[in-house]
N, CA, C and O atoms as a GROMACS GRO file, in nm:
protein
  244
    1MET      N    1   0.087  -0.115  -0.005
    1MET     CA    2  -0.004   0.004  -0.003
    1MET      C    3   0.081   0.122   0.004
    1MET      O    4   0.051   0.223  -0.059
    2ILE      N    5   0.194   0.116   0.083
    2ILE     CA    6   0.285   0.241   0.109
    2ILE      C    7   0.354   0.264  -0.034
    2ILE      O    8   0.368   0.373  -0.089
    3GLN      N    9   0.398   0.135  -0.083
    3GLN     CA   10   0.463   0.148  -0.222
    3GLN      C   11   0.391   0.221  -0.333
    3GLN      O   12   0.442   0.307  -0.405
    4TYR      N   13   0.259   0.176  -0.338
    4TYR     CA   14   0.179   0.218  -0.428
    4TYR      C   15   0.155   0.389  -0.409
    4TYR      O   16   0.160   0.468  -0.503
    5PHE      N   17   0.133   0.419  -0.294
    5PHE     CA   18   0.128   0.555  -0.248
    5PHE      C   19   0.257   0.641  -0.298
    5PHE      O   20   0.250   0.746  -0.361
    6LEU      N   21   0.375   0.575  -0.260
    6LEU     CA   22   0.492   0.658  -0.304
    6LEU      C   23   0.505   0.665  -0.473
    6LEU      O   24   0.557   0.758  -0.534
    7LEU      N   25   0.451   0.552  -0.530
    7LEU     CA   26   0.463   0.565  -0.664
    7LEU      C   27   0.374   0.662  -0.730
    7LEU      O   28   0.402   0.726  -0.831
    8GLU      N   29   0.254   0.665  -0.658
    8GLU     CA   30   0.152   0.772  -0.712
    8GLU      C   31   0.213   0.910  -0.691
    8GLU      O   32   0.221   0.986  -0.787
    9SER      N   33   0.254   0.943  -0.578
    9SER     CA   34   0.321   1.073  -0.549
    9SER      C   35   0.418   1.113  -0.630
    9SER      O   36   0.424   1.227  -0.677
   10PHE      N   37   0.509   1.015  -0.653
   10PHE     CA   38   0.638   1.032  -0.741
   10PHE      C   39   0.598   1.071  -0.880
   10PHE      O   40   0.646   1.170  -0.935
   11SER      N   41   0.494   0.979  -0.949
   11SER     CA   42   0.451   1.010  -1.070
   11SER      C   43   0.378   1.143  -1.088
   11SER      O   44   0.398   1.212  -1.188
   12PHE      N   45   0.298   1.179  -0.997
   12PHE     CA   46   0.240   1.322  -0.981
   12PHE      C   47   0.341   1.427  -0.968
   12PHE      O   48   0.324   1.537  -1.019
   13PHE      N   49   0.450   1.397  -0.899
   13PHE     CA   50   0.560   1.498  -0.876
   13PHE      C   51   0.642   1.512  -1.013
   13PHE      O   52   0.681   1.622  -1.053
   14SER      N   53   0.664   1.406  -1.074
   14SER     CA   54   0.739   1.411  -1.196
   14SER      C   55   0.659   1.472  -1.302
   14SER      O   56   0.714   1.546  -1.384
   15VAL      N   57   0.523   1.446  -1.304
   15VAL     CA   58   0.435   1.533  -1.408
   15VAL      C   59   0.437   1.682  -1.382
   15VAL      O   60   0.434   1.768  -1.472
   16GLN      N   61   0.443   1.706  -1.254
   16GLN     CA   62   0.442   1.864  -1.216
   16GLN      C   63   0.578   1.912  -1.256
   16GLN      O   64   0.588   2.026  -1.303
   17LEU      N   65   0.677   1.840  -1.242
   17LEU     CA   66   0.810   1.874  -1.266
   17LEU      C   67   0.832   1.907  -1.425
   17LEU      O   68   0.892   2.004  -1.471
   18LEU      N   69   0.774   1.810  -1.492
   18LEU     CA   70   0.786   1.827  -1.649
   18LEU      C   71   0.696   1.945  -1.700
   18LEU      O   72   0.735   2.006  -1.800
   19GLN      N   73   0.584   1.980  -1.641
   19GLN     CA   74   0.501   2.092  -1.674
   19GLN      C   75   0.587   2.217  -1.629
   19GLN      O   76   0.589   2.318  -1.699
   20ALA      N   77   0.653   2.209  -1.518
   20ALA     CA   78   0.733   2.327  -1.484
   20ALA      C   79   0.849   2.362  -1.569
   20ALA      O   80   0.886   2.478  -1.584
   21LEU      N   81   0.912   2.251  -1.628
   21LEU     CA   82   1.028   2.257  -1.710
   21LEU      C   83   0.982   2.308  -1.855
   21LEU      O   84   1.042   2.397  -1.915
   22VAL      N   85   0.870   2.241  -1.902
   22VAL     CA   86   0.815   2.309  -2.020
   22VAL      C   87   0.786   2.451  -2.012
   22VAL      O   88   0.822   2.524  -2.104
   23LEU      N   89   0.720   2.500  -1.905
   23LEU     CA   90   0.699   2.646  -1.885
   23LEU      C   91   0.834   2.714  -1.861
   23LEU      O   92   0.842   2.832  -1.897
   24LEU      N   93   0.925   2.665  -1.814
   24LEU     CA   94   1.058   2.751  -1.789
   24LEU      C   95   1.149   2.730  -1.898
   24LEU      O   96   1.249   2.802  -1.904
   25MET      N   97   1.128   2.637  -1.989
   25MET     CA   98   1.219   2.614  -2.102
   25MET      C   99   1.280   2.749  -2.183
   25MET      O  100   1.399   2.763  -2.210
   26PRO      N  101   1.179   2.839  -2.214
   26PRO     CA  102   1.240   2.940  -2.282
   26PRO      C  103   1.346   3.046  -2.203
   26PRO      O  104   1.432   3.115  -2.257
   27LYS      N  105   1.314   3.039  -2.065
   27LYS     CA  106   1.398   3.117  -1.962
   27LYS      C  107   1.522   3.034  -1.939
   27LYS      O  108   1.630   3.084  -1.910
   28LEU      N  109   1.502   2.904  -1.953
   28LEU     CA  110   1.615   2.816  -1.935
   28LEU      C  111   1.722   2.827  -2.051
   28LEU      O  112   1.844   2.825  -2.032
   29LEU      N  113   1.667   2.838  -2.160
   29LEU     CA  114   1.742   2.858  -2.293
   29LEU      C  115   1.824   2.982  -2.272
   29LEU      O  116   1.940   2.985  -2.311
   30LEU      N  117   1.773   3.078  -2.214
   30LEU     CA  118   1.851   3.203  -2.200
   30LEU      C  119   1.959   3.192  -2.115
   30LEU      O  120   2.061   3.258  -2.134
   31PHE      N  121   1.947   3.116  -2.025
   31PHE     CA  122   2.059   3.093  -1.917
   31PHE      C  123   2.143   2.972  -1.956
   31PHE      O  124   2.237   2.940  -1.882
   32LEU      N  125   2.120   2.912  -2.050
   32LEU     CA  126   2.206   2.786  -2.088
   32LEU      C  127   2.339   2.823  -2.134
   32LEU      O  128   2.429   2.751  -2.091
   33PRO      N  129   2.374   2.918  -2.211
   33PRO     CA  130   2.523   2.952  -2.236
   33PRO      C  131   2.589   2.993  -2.115
   33PRO      O  132   2.707   2.958  -2.102
   34GLY      N  133   2.531   3.065  -2.019
   34GLY     CA  134   2.602   3.093  -1.893
   34GLY      C  135   2.629   2.982  -1.817
   34GLY      O  136   2.736   2.970  -1.757
   35PHE      N  137   2.524   2.881  -1.812
   35PHE     CA  138   2.540   2.761  -1.740
   35PHE      C  139   2.643   2.668  -1.802
   35PHE      O  140   2.720   2.604  -1.731
   36ILE      N  141   2.645   2.662  -1.929
   36ILE     CA  142   2.757   2.577  -1.991
   36ILE      C  143   2.897   2.631  -1.950
   36ILE      O  144   2.985   2.553  -1.914
   37LEU      N  145   2.916   2.765  -1.955
   37LEU     CA  146   3.025   2.832  -1.916
   37LEU      C  147   3.068   2.800  -1.769
   37LEU      O  148   3.183   2.762  -1.744
   38ILE      N  149   2.971   2.816  -1.673
   38ILE     CA  150   2.996   2.777  -1.535
   38ILE      C  151   3.054   2.625  -1.537
   38ILE      O  152   3.161   2.599  -1.483
   39CYS      N  153   2.980   2.534  -1.598
   39CYS     CA  154   3.010   2.392  -1.596
   39CYS      C  155   3.154   2.374  -1.653
   39CYS      O  156   3.229   2.297  -1.593
   40VAL      N  157   3.201   2.442  -1.769
   40VAL     CA  158   3.325   2.420  -1.820
   40VAL      C  159   3.427   2.483  -1.718
   40VAL      O  160   3.540   2.433  -1.717
   41LYS      N  161   3.403   2.578  -1.640
   41LYS     CA  162   3.481   2.635  -1.557
   41LYS      C  163   3.497   2.542  -1.428
   41LYS      O  164   3.599   2.532  -1.360
   42LEU      N  165   3.375   2.474  -1.408
   42LEU     CA  166   3.388   2.387  -1.287
   42LEU      C  167   3.437   2.248  -1.294
   42LEU      O  168   3.477   2.190  -1.193
   43VAL      N  169   3.435   2.190  -1.418
   43VAL     CA  170   3.479   2.061  -1.468
   43VAL      C  171   3.618   2.043  -1.422
   43VAL      O  172   3.641   1.944  -1.352
   44PRO      N  173   3.718   2.127  -1.451
   44PRO     CA  174   3.863   2.093  -1.398
   44PRO      C  175   3.871   2.090  -1.260
   44PRO      O  176   3.943   2.006  -1.207
   45LEU      N  177   3.789   2.190  -1.175
   45LEU     CA  178   3.804   2.169  -1.025
   45LEU      C  179   3.746   2.028  -0.974
   45LEU      O  180   3.796   1.963  -0.882
   46LEU      N  181   3.635   1.992  -1.047
   46LEU     CA  182   3.582   1.870  -1.013
   46LEU      C  183   3.677   1.749  -1.039
   46LEU      O  184   3.693   1.654  -0.962
   47ASP      N  185   3.734   1.768  -1.149
   47ASP     CA  186   3.845   1.670  -1.202
   47ASP      C  187   3.947   1.651  -1.084
   47ASP      O  188   3.973   1.543  -1.031
   48VAL      N  189   4.003   1.778  -1.050
   48VAL     CA  190   4.105   1.774  -0.944
   48VAL      C  191   4.063   1.706  -0.824
   48VAL      O  192   4.135   1.619  -0.775
   49PHE      N  193   3.942   1.740  -0.766
   49PHE     CA  194   3.894   1.684  -0.650
   49PHE      C  195   3.868   1.531  -0.657
   49PHE      O  196   3.893   1.458  -0.562
   50PHE      N  197   3.816   1.485  -0.775
   50PHE     CA  198   3.792   1.351  -0.793
   50PHE      C  199   3.931   1.279  -0.787
   50PHE      O  200   3.951   1.185  -0.709
   51LEU      N  201   4.023   1.324  -0.869
   51LEU     CA  202   4.147   1.254  -0.889
   51LEU      C  203   4.228   1.264  -0.743
   51LEU      O  204   4.313   1.179  -0.716
   52ALA      N  205   4.200   1.359  -0.661
   52ALA     CA  206   4.258   1.364  -0.519
   52ALA      C  207   4.198   1.257  -0.432
   52ALA      O  208   4.264   1.181  -0.361
   53PHE      N  209   4.068   1.258  -0.445
   53PHE     CA  210   3.975   1.145  -0.369
   53PHE      C  211   4.030   1.018  -0.413
   53PHE      O  212   4.069   0.939  -0.327
   54LEU      N  213   4.037   0.988  -0.538
   54LEU     CA  214   4.086   0.844  -0.582
   54LEU      C  215   4.205   0.817  -0.528
   54LEU      O  216   4.223   0.711  -0.467
   55PHE      N  217   4.306   0.913  -0.546
   55PHE     CA  218   4.457   0.894  -0.499
   55PHE      C  219   4.447   0.867  -0.357
   55PHE      O  220   4.518   0.776  -0.315
   56ASN      N  221   4.369   0.931  -0.273
   56ASN     CA  222   4.346   0.912  -0.120
   56ASN      C  223   4.303   0.783  -0.098
   56ASN      O  224   4.358   0.713  -0.013
   57GLU      N  225   4.199   0.737  -0.173
   57GLU     CA  226   4.127   0.603  -0.151
   57GLU      C  227   4.232   0.482  -0.169
   57GLU      O  228   4.251   0.393  -0.085
   58PHE      N  229   4.294   0.494  -0.291
   58PHE     CA  230   4.376   0.377  -0.347
   58PHE      C  231   4.510   0.398  -0.281
   58PHE      O  232   4.580   0.298  -0.262
   59GLY      N  233   4.551   0.513  -0.246
   59GLY     CA  234   4.689   0.531  -0.206
   59GLY      C  235   4.715   0.484  -0.045
   59GLY      O  236   4.823   0.452   0.006
   60ASN      N  237   4.584   0.489   0.018
   60ASN     CA  238   4.610   0.437   0.167
   60ASN      C  239   4.580   0.291   0.167
   60ASN      O  240   4.611   0.221   0.263
   61ALA      N  241   4.517   0.242   0.057
   61ALA     CA  242   4.476   0.096   0.063
   61ALA      C  243   4.605   0.012   0.069
   61ALA      O  244   4.598  -0.111   0.074
   0.00000   0.00000   0.00000
């Protein structure tokens, strides 16, 4: 019963989310270039953190 309720609320939530995305799409497209730029700037940082994490994990093993 609980699983069914969770499934129902989840599907309702995803439908709401999709509708919101469709409504916001024009605004999102305006922000997309800036967002991509931010991602491009953040990716090297994330890479460094990830490599450091991997090095720590396997270096200590």
